[in-house]
C-alpha positions in Angstrom: 26.4 7.2 -4.6 24.8 3.5 -3.3 22.1 2.2 -5.6 18.8 0.8 -4.2 18.4 -1.5 -7.6 14.6 -3.7 -7.9 15.1 -6.9 -9.9 11.9 -8.2 -11.8 11.0 -12.4 -11.2 13.9 -14.3 -12.3 12.5 -17.7 -12.4 15.4 -19.5 -12.7 16.9 -18.2 -15.4 20.7 -17.6 -14.0 22.5 -16.7 -17.4 20.1 -13.8 -17.6 20.6 -12.8 -14.1 24.6 -12.9 -14.1 24.1 -11.0 -17.6 21.8 -8.5 -15.8 24.2 -7.9 -12.9 27.2 -7.0 -15.2 25.1 -4.8 -17.1 24.0 -3.2 -13.9 28.2 -3.3 -12.9 27.0 -3.5 -9.1 29.2 -2.2 -6.3 29.5 -3.7 -2.9 27.3 -0.3 -1.6 24.4 -1.0 -3.6 21.7 -2.7 -2.3 19.3 -4.9 -4.5 16.1 -6.3 -4.0 14.7 -9.1 -5.9 11.0 -9.2 -5.8 10.5 -12.8 -5.6 10.2 -15.9 -7.9 14.1 -16.4 -8.1 13.3 -20.1 -8.9 10.9 -22.7 -10.7 10.2 -22.7 -14.7 13.6 -21.9 -15.9 16.5 -24.1 -16.0 18.6 -23.2 -13.1 16.7 -22.5 -9.8 20.4 -23.4 -7.9 22.8 -21.5 -9.7 20.6 -18.4 -9.5 20.3 -18.5 -5.4 23.9 -19.0 -5.4 24.2 -15.6 -7.6 21.7 -14.1 -5.3 24.0 -15.3 -2.3 27.3 -14.0 -3.7 26.0 -10.8 -4.5 24.1 -10.3 -1.2 20.9 -10.1 -2.9 17.8 -9.4 -0.8 15.0 -11.5 -2.2 11.6 -11.1 -1.4 9.1 -14.2 -0.8 7.2 -15.2 -4.1 4.1 -17.8 -4.7 6.9 -20.1 -5.5 9.0 -20.4 -3.3 6.3 -20.1 -0.5 4.4 -23.4 -2.3 8.0 -24.9 -1.9 8.5 -23.9 2.0 4.6 -24.6 2.6 5.0 -28.0 0.9 8.3 -28.6 3.1 6.9 -27.5 6.6 3.5 -29.0 6.3 4.7 -32.1 4.7 2.0 -31.3 1.6 3.5 -32.5 -1.6 0.3 -32.6 -3.3 0.4 -29.2 -3.7 3.6 -28.9 -5.6 3.7 -28.9 -9.5 6.2 -30.9 -12.1 8.6 -27.9 -12.2 8.2 -27.5 -8.1 9.9 -31.4 -8.5 12.5 -30.4 -10.7 14.1 -27.1 -8.5 13.7 -29.6 -5.5 16.2 -32.3 -7.0 18.5 -29.2 -7.6 18.5 -27.4 -4.3 20.9 -28.4 -1.3 20.5 -27.2 2.2 22.1 -23.9 2.0 20.0 -23.0 -0.5 16.7 -23.9 1.9 18.3 -21.8 4.2 18.5 -18.8 1.7 14.6 -19.7 0.8 13.4 -19.8 4.6 14.8 -16.2 5.3 12.6 -14.1 2.7 10.3 -11.8 3.9 7.0 -10.9 2.8 7.9 -7.2 1.8 10.8 -4.6 2.3 9.8 -1.5 3.5 12.1 1.5 2.8 10.7 4.2 5.2 13.0 7.1 3.8 11.4 7.0 0.3 7.7 5.5 1.6 8.7 2.9 -1.4 8.1 -0.7 -0.7 8.8 -3.8 -2.5 6.4 -6.8 -2.6 6.4 -9.9 -4.8 2.2 -9.5 -5.8 0.7 -6.4 -3.9 -2.0 -5.6 -1.9 -5.4 -5.2 -1.4 -6.4 -1.1 -0.9 -9.3 -1.2 1.3 -6.8 -2.7 5.0 -3.3 -1.4 6.1 -0.9 -2.6 3.6 1.6 -4.0 6.5 -1.3 -6.2 7.9 -2.3 -8.2 5.3 -1.2 -11.5 5.2 1.5 -13.4 3.0 -1.4 -15.2 0.6 -2.6 -11.8 -0.3 1.0 -9.9 -0.6 2.3 -12.8 -2.9 -0.4 -13.9 -4.8 -2.9 -11.0 -6.0 -3.4 -9.3 -9.6 -6.6 -8.2 -9.7 -10.1 -7.7 -7.5 -12.5 -9.7 -8.2 -16.1 -8.2 -7.8 -16.3 -9.2 -3.8 -13.6 -7.4 -3.5 -11.4 -9.6 -3.3 -8.1 -10.8 -4.2 -7.9 -13.1 -7.0 -5.6 -14.2 -10.2 -6.0 -12.8 -13.5 -6.7 -16.3 -14.9 -9.6 -16.6 -12.1 -10.7 -13.3 -12.9 -9.7 -12.2 -16.8 -12.0 -9.2 -16.5 -11.5 -8.0 -13.2 -9.1 -4.6 -12.6 -5.7 -4.9 -11.6 -5.0 -4.3 -7.9 -2.7 -1.3 -8.8 -6.1 0.8 -10.6 -7.7 0.8 -7.1 -4.0 1.9 -5.2 -4.0 5.2 -4.2 -0.8 4.9 -1.8 1.2 5.5 -0.5 3.3 4.5 -0.4 4.9 3.5 -3.4 4.8 -0.1 -4.5 7.4 -2.1 -6.9 6.4 -5.5 -7.8 6.3 -8.2 -9.8 4.7 -11.7 -10.1 2.0 -10.1 -13.1 4.2 -10.5 -16.2 4.0 -8.0 -18.7 5.5 -7.5 -22.3 6.5 -4.0 -20.8 7.2 -2.6 -17.4 4.0 -1.0 -16.0 4.1 2.1 -14.2 1.5 3.7 -12.6 1.3 7.4 -9.9 2.0 4.5 -7.0 2.9 1.5 -8.5 5.6 0.0 -10.6 5.9 -3.3 -11.8 8.6 -4.9 -13.3 8.1 -8.3 -14.1 8.7 -8.7 -17.8 8.7 -11.9 -18.6 12.1 -13.5 -19.0 11.6 -16.9 -18.4 8.9 -16.6 -21.4 11.5 -15.3 -23.4 10.9 -11.7 -22.6 13.4 -9.6 -20.7 14.9 -9.4 -17.1 14.2 -6.1 -15.5 16.0 -3.8 -13.3 14.9 -0.9 -11.7 17.3 2.0 -10.2 15.5 4.0 -8.1 17.5 7.3 -7.3 17.8 7.8 -10.7 14.4 6.6 -11.7 15.8 3.8 -14.8 15.6 0.6 -15.8 18.8 -1.5 -17.0 17.3 -5.0 -19.3 18.4 -8.2 -20.9 16.7 -10.3 -23.4 16.3 -13.5 -22.2 18.4 -16.3 -24.3 15.5 -18.4 -25.0 11.8 -19.3 -23.9 12.1 -21.2 -20.9 8.1 -21.7 -20.5 4.8 -20.9 -22.0 2.4 -18.7 -21.1 -1.5 -18.1 -21.9 -1.0 -14.6 -21.3 2.0 -14.0 -23.4 1.5 -16.5 -26.0 4.7 -15.4 -28.1 7.8 -14.5 -26.6 7.8 -11.0 -25.4 
C-alpha cells in the first residue's frame, strides 16, 4: 500500500537523511513530505537537496529557506546569518529552482491533515495565515500573537490552544522526543543538534528514526546532544 511519510527538519544532515530513507525502504508510490528546513546549520545542504530531488520529496518552505529566498529576491544580504553564507556557497542554479517551488503548506483533504513547518494561530482560518506565521510560530504571547520561544519563554506552545481540525504535522520547534497531541504532531527531534531525524508514517501511525552521526550545531534549548 502506498504510504504518506512526513520527515522532520533535516538542516543539511545528508548522511542521516539517506540513512532514514534506506530504513524506510521507500517505494516509488510513496509520498514523502519533508516539513521544512532542509538546509542550513548542518554540513551538506546541497546534497540534501539532491536527495530531495532524487526521491521526489515534496518539501515545505521552512524559515531557513524563506530567509535565503527573501535575501535573494529582495537583495537584502544583511538578513543573512553566517551559516546562510556557507549554504549559499554550496548551492547551484538547480538547487535554487528547487527552493523556489516550495509551498507554504500541504493539505490532505481526505484525511484532514495539513503539513506545515511552524504552525498556525488558532483564532483565524489556518489557510489564510501569512507565510511569516506559518514558518515561524512556536508560541503565542500575551497579546495573542505568534512568537518564538526565545522571545516569549513563558508563553504556551501554539499547539496548546490549537483545537483542530485539521490535524497539523509540523517541525521547527526541536524537542528531545516527538510531541503528539490530540490535534497536532511535532516531529523535529533535533538531528542537527545531535538528536534524531524522525519520519512519521501516516497510514499506520508509526515512527522511524535515525540518530545523528554527530553534533553539527549548538542550541540553547538543547545544550547537550539529545
